[in-house]
C-alpha positions in Angstrom: 2.7 -45.2 29.2 0.2 -43.1 31.2 -3.4 -42.6 30.0 -5.2 -39.5 31.0 -9.0 -39.5 30.8 -10.7 -36.2 30.0 -14.4 -35.5 29.8 -15.2 -34.4 26.3 -18.4 -32.8 27.3 -17.8 -30.9 30.6 -20.9 -30.0 32.5 -21.5 -26.2 32.7 -20.7 -24.8 36.1 -23.6 -23.7 38.3 -23.4 -19.9 38.1 -25.0 -19.4 41.5 -23.2 -21.3 44.3 -24.6 -19.1 47.0 -26.4 -20.6 50.0 -28.8 -17.6 50.2 -30.2 -15.2 47.7 -28.6 -11.9 47.0 -31.0 -9.0 46.4 -29.9 -6.0 44.3 -30.4 -2.7 46.1 -29.1 0.9 46.1 -29.1 2.0 49.7 -27.0 4.7 51.3 -24.9 3.4 54.2 -21.8 4.1 56.3 -18.7 2.1 57.2 -16.7 2.8 60.4 -13.4 1.1 61.2 -10.1 1.7 63.0 -7.0 2.1 60.9 -3.6 0.6 61.7 -2.8 3.5 64.1 -6.1 3.0 66.0 -7.8 6.1 64.5 -11.5 5.9 63.8 -12.3 6.2 60.1 -15.6 6.7 58.2 -16.7 6.2 54.7 -20.0 6.9 52.9 -21.0 3.9 50.7 -23.8 2.6 48.6 -25.0 -1.0 49.3 -25.4 -2.6 45.9 -26.6 -6.1 47.0 -27.5 -7.7 50.3 -28.1 -11.2 51.6 -28.5 -12.7 55.1 -24.8 -13.0 55.5 -23.2 -10.4 53.3 -23.4 -7.1 51.5 -21.4 -5.5 48.7 -20.7 -1.8 49.0 -19.4 0.8 46.6 -17.4 3.7 48.0 -18.3 7.3 47.3 -14.8 8.6 48.2 -11.4 7.0 47.7 -10.7 4.9 50.8 -8.5 1.9 51.3 -9.6 -0.7 53.7 -7.4 -3.8 54.1 -8.7 -7.3 53.5 -10.1 -9.0 56.7 -10.4 -5.6 58.5 -13.4 -5.5 60.9 -15.8 -2.7 60.0 -19.1 -1.5 61.3 -21.8 -1.4 58.6 -24.8 0.8 59.1 -27.6 1.7 56.7 -28.9 5.2 56.8 -31.9 5.6 59.1 -34.5 6.4 56.6 -33.9 3.3 54.3 -35.2 0.5 56.5 -38.0 -1.6 54.9 -39.4 -5.1 55.0 -37.4 -6.3 52.0 -34.1 -6.4 53.9 -32.6 -9.5 55.4 -33.2 -10.1 59.1 -29.7 -9.1 60.1 -30.2 -5.6 58.5 -33.8 -5.0 59.5 -32.9 -3.5 62.9 -31.4 0.0 62.9 -27.9 0.2 64.1 -24.4 -1.1 63.3 -23.6 -4.6 62.2 -20.1 -5.9 62.8 -18.7 -7.1 59.5 -15.4 -8.2 58.0 -14.0 -7.2 54.6 -13.6 -10.5 52.7 -13.2 -9.3 49.1 -11.8 -6.0 47.7 -13.2 -4.8 44.4 -11.1 -3.7 41.4 -9.1 -0.5 41.8 -10.2 2.7 40.1 -7.8 3.7 37.3 -7.5 7.3 38.4 -7.0 6.9 42.1 -5.7 3.3 42.5 -8.1 2.7 45.4 -10.7 -0.1 45.4 -14.1 0.8 44.0 -16.0 -1.5 46.4 -15.9 -4.1 49.2 -17.7 -7.3 49.9 -18.5 -7.6 53.6 -19.3 -10.7 55.6 -21.9 -9.8 58.2 -20.8 -11.3 61.5 -24.3 -12.5 62.6 -25.4 -15.6 64.4 -26.0 -18.1 61.5 -28.7 -19.9 63.4 -30.7 -16.6 63.8 -30.2 -15.8 60.1 -31.3 -19.4 59.2 -34.4 -19.0 61.3 -35.2 -15.7 59.6 -34.7 -17.3 56.1 -36.9 -20.3 57.1 -39.6 -17.9 58.4 -39.6 -15.9 55.2 -39.8 -19.1 53.1 -42.8 -20.3 55.1 -44.6 -17.0 54.7 -43.9 -17.0 50.9 -45.4 -20.5 50.6 -48.5 -19.6 52.6 
């Protein structure tokens, strides 16, 4: 006879398992990538939340970007402010990878958004986070 022990009072799961804070935003941006034929593609997007290592974007037009595709993420020039993570404070493109594809739109069947992993040096991002935390304490 086998006895299986189960916890009658399971602990609630921690809802935020992230290592860094996500900040809600609504910033216009652009994605650039090469498709399977090597042609350069562009998409206008809106960044909905950002962190030191990632960003979630919603597409303004129906595009299909495969999972794990390398993309260049760039905020529009006039939206830079001091509230952005260190990896996005400098104008220009940030190499990123698509690591999650959002749910498909019912009308078009294309994804509504993409989660991007910013391919930045984690040590630099960690230093930026530590500097920000020190400034907030002081």
